[in-house]
VODODO-762439 format. One line per field, with one value per residue (C-alpha): residue number from 1; x, y, z. Coordinates in pm, whole numbers, plus 50000, padded with zeros to 5 digits. Example, Ala and Ser with C-alpha at 12.3 -4.5 7.8 and 13.67 -1.06 7.14 Angstrom:
REM residues 2
pos	(1 2)
xx	(51230 51367)
yy	(49550 49894)
zz	(50780 50714)
***
This chain:
REM residues 262
pos	(1 2 3 4 5 6 7 8 9 10 11 12 13 14 15 16 17 18 19 20 21 22 23 24 25 26 27 28 29 30 31 32 33 34 35 36 37 38 39 40 41 42 43 44 45 46 47 48 49 50 51 52 53 54 55 56 57 58 59 60 61 62 63 64 65 66 67 68 69 70 71 72 73 74 75 76 77 78 79 80 81 82 83 84 85 86 87 88 89 90 91 92 93 94 95 96 97 98 99 100 101 102 103 104 105 106 107 108 109 110 111 112 113 114 115 116 117 118 119 120 121 122 123 124 125 126 127 128 129 130 131 132 133 134 135 136 137 138 139 140 141 142 143 144 145 146 147 148 149 150 151 152 153 154 155 156 157 158 159 160 161 162 163 164 165 166 167 168 169 170 171 172 173 174 175 176 177 178 179 180 181 182 183 184 185 186 187 188 189 190 191 192 193 194 195 196 197 198 199 200 201 202 203 204 205 206 207 208 209 210 211 212 213 214 215 216 217 218 219 220 221 222 223 224 225 226 227 228 229 230 231 232 233 234 235 236 237 238 239 240 241 242 243 244 245 246 247 248 249 250 251 252 253 254 255 256 257 258 259 260 261 262)
xx	(49228 49250 49578 49644 49572 49410 49154 49175 49050 48806 48625 48638 48620 48410 48149 48372 48613 48278 48207 48542 48546 48187 48337 48613 48431 48172 48529 48605 48351 48436 48834 48750 48584 48881 49101 48866 48711 49070 49051 48733 48805 49105 48930 48590 48583 48976 49041 48610 48405 48078 47973 47715 47681 47370 47423 47101 46898 47133 47334 47735 47976 48285 48474 48107 48176 48525 48407 48122 48399 48656 48379 48310 48671 48748 48404 48512 48854 48655 48501 48756 48957 48651 48634 48967 48967 48636 48780 49139 48937 48740 49007 49213 48901 48890 49239 49303 48996 49152 49491 49307 49137 49417 49634 49363 49339 49709 49705 49437 49644 49937 49724 49656 50054 50163 50293 50654 50658 50847 51147 51211 51107 51207 50930 51136 51028 50693 50621 50724 50482 50158 50253 50481 50489 50096 50113 50189 49897 49712 49780 49803 49473 49294 49498 49473 49118 49093 49479 49450 49096 49158 49524 49371 49074 49306 49473 49230 49036 49349 49429 49058 49134 49412 49272 48949 49213 49492 49449 49829 49986 49782 49899 50259 50188 50105 50372 50611 50342 50446 50817 50647 50414 50735 50988 50763 50656 50994 51200 50930 50923 51317 51255 50927 51155 51465 51199 51110 51470 51480 51194 51328 51662 51484 51279 51637 51777 51444 51545 51871 51824 51571 51822 52060 51819 51716 52092 52245 52397 52592 52695 52866 52994 53198 53267 53181 53008 53270 53182 52820 52871 53042 52800 52515 52746 52755 52399 52312 52601 52380 52033 52200 52313 52023 51834 52055 51978 51645 51622 51852 51559 51305 51485 51549 51162 51035 51368 51228 50869 50901 51151 50894 50624 50829)
yy	(47777 48125 48159 48487 48717 48949 48677 48544 48908 48955 48632 48593 48996 49174 49263 49394 49596 49784 49885 50022 50246 50333 50464 50588 50839 50978 51112 51374 51593 51661 51633 51891 52122 52119 52259 52525 52631 52819 53042 53124 53187 53411 53592 53659 53634 53731 54009 54033 54338 54399 54267 54130 53863 53638 53220 53002 53277 53439 53729 53670 54015 53920 53721 53496 53425 53354 53104 52972 52870 52749 52534 52394 52356 52129 51953 51844 51734 51508 51358 51323 51161 50925 50834 50699 50559 50336 50268 50159 49923 49787 49704 49554 49288 49229 49173 48944 48745 48671 48549 48292 48217 48231 48049 47741 47704 47640 47419 47240 47196 47090 46789 46695 46707 46342 46151 46157 46573 46580 46343 46649 46925 47057 47131 47441 47550 47499 47570 48013 48006 47961 48131 48405 48477 48507 48800 49044 48969 49095 49411 49419 49257 49508 49818 49663 49868 50103 50290 50382 50510 50712 50870 50907 51072 51283 51357 51455 51683 51887 51913 52007 52273 52434 52369 52655 52851 52899 52700 52744 52639 52312 52270 52300 52059 51829 51861 51639 51380 51172 51113 50921 50755 50597 50580 50456 50118 50050 50112 49919 49596 49581 49591 49352 49089 49166 49082 48768 48661 48770 48540 48241 48307 48333 47981 47825 47951 47773 47470 47514 47581 47290 47047 47142 47071 46698 46621 46761 46459 46407 46748 46729 46382 46413 46780 47008 47291 47517 47480 47426 47844 47936 47796 47968 48344 48305 48296 48579 48807 48716 48803 49134 49267 49221 49358 49633 49659 49639 49908 50198 50112 50143 50531 50603 50582 50745 51007 51058 51067 51338 51543 51533 51655 51974)
zz	(49235 49024 48832 48955 49213 49099 49015 49394 49467 49199 49261 49674 49742 49472 49696 49946 49715 49545 49903 49958 49601 49718 50066 49928 49634 49931 50087 49823 49829 50219 50060 49797 49992 50287 50034 49923 50265 50399 50101 50184 50542 50435 50190 50339 50717 50799 50485 50386 50459 50471 50770 50930 50682 50659 50644 50733 50812 51112 51104 51232 51248 51178 51459 51490 51124 51111 51411 51181 50915 51120 51277 50886 50872 51186 51101 50736 50918 51143 50844 50635 50927 51022 50650 50627 50994 50864 50499 50681 50923 50643 50392 50674 50768 50429 50352 50724 50596 50222 50366 50540 50271 50057 50335 50326 49984 49952 50252 50074 49699 49979 50076 49699 49597 49445 49804 49559 49589 49934 49780 49513 49710 50085 50341 50436 50074 50124 50467 50387 50123 50327 50662 50606 50246 50272 50530 50322 50089 50268 50318 49949 49875 50108 49957 49571 49509 49775 49721 49335 49418 49732 49547 49207 49342 49569 49270 49052 49355 49373 49011 48990 49288 49128 48762 48902 49106 48846 48525 48405 48782 48730 48366 48536 48813 48566 48315 48449 48499 48161 48298 48606 48343 48155 48437 48754 48568 48472 48767 48986 48704 48836 49186 49156 48968 49243 49511 49409 49359 49702 49813 49652 49854 50149 50053 49985 50337 50506 50380 50422 50822 50787 50638 50937 51183 51089 51034 51314 51485 51148 51148 51461 51421 51106 51262 50934 51153 50991 50674 50772 50906 50584 50356 50564 50610 50193 50179 50419 50247 49886 50071 50205 49917 49756 49992 49960 49604 49650 49912 49710 49417 49616 49750 49456 49302 49597 49543 49192 49286 49533 49296 49033 49290 49400)
***
């Protein structure tokens, strides 16, 4: 089994990731023209003169030319939507297939553990690793190459369009990107640390619930239900404050991104 998640993705889904990248690249020309065509509609079809205009060997009056460009814009929107739909569907299938493979490999590793492993580690801490914790990894695996390529390509298309229209405006748009590049990864690293801590805390809670279920008769016999509830309530309180802290930092990252973007 690979030592890193990206090594796992690279080994078992490289071909599918290349297909996603190719499809993403093919979607960029239609996206760029969908940015440029509204300007053409306003400048040439609505405010333009010199009608009739000749396109594809046919003559069009102003209304017909406007309808032609509007139809072309609608076609570009549909093409962009079709690309996004297919890419999202494809990467979902890739992610689910890889999550299935990852669960299989984890279970295979579980069967190879030494016999004394579960005397030191409770099953309640191991079960979530194979079940619930793999679930979000499926989505991440599908997005690992597609999202950076799509968002990066979209950004480059927008910057290219702005640079052609107004270089000064394009320069102003990228002026604060170094601030994002410096601060956002640092904030995200802190969020990742807190998320790892929350995962360990959830595993501990699952182990505690498992222990309580197995020792339910002893708990009732000794009348320690209130102690168990108090202890579990303390765990939930720590998990609550941790989740709130993670949410605050995520929302601050989103706020900072939106603020700089505007």
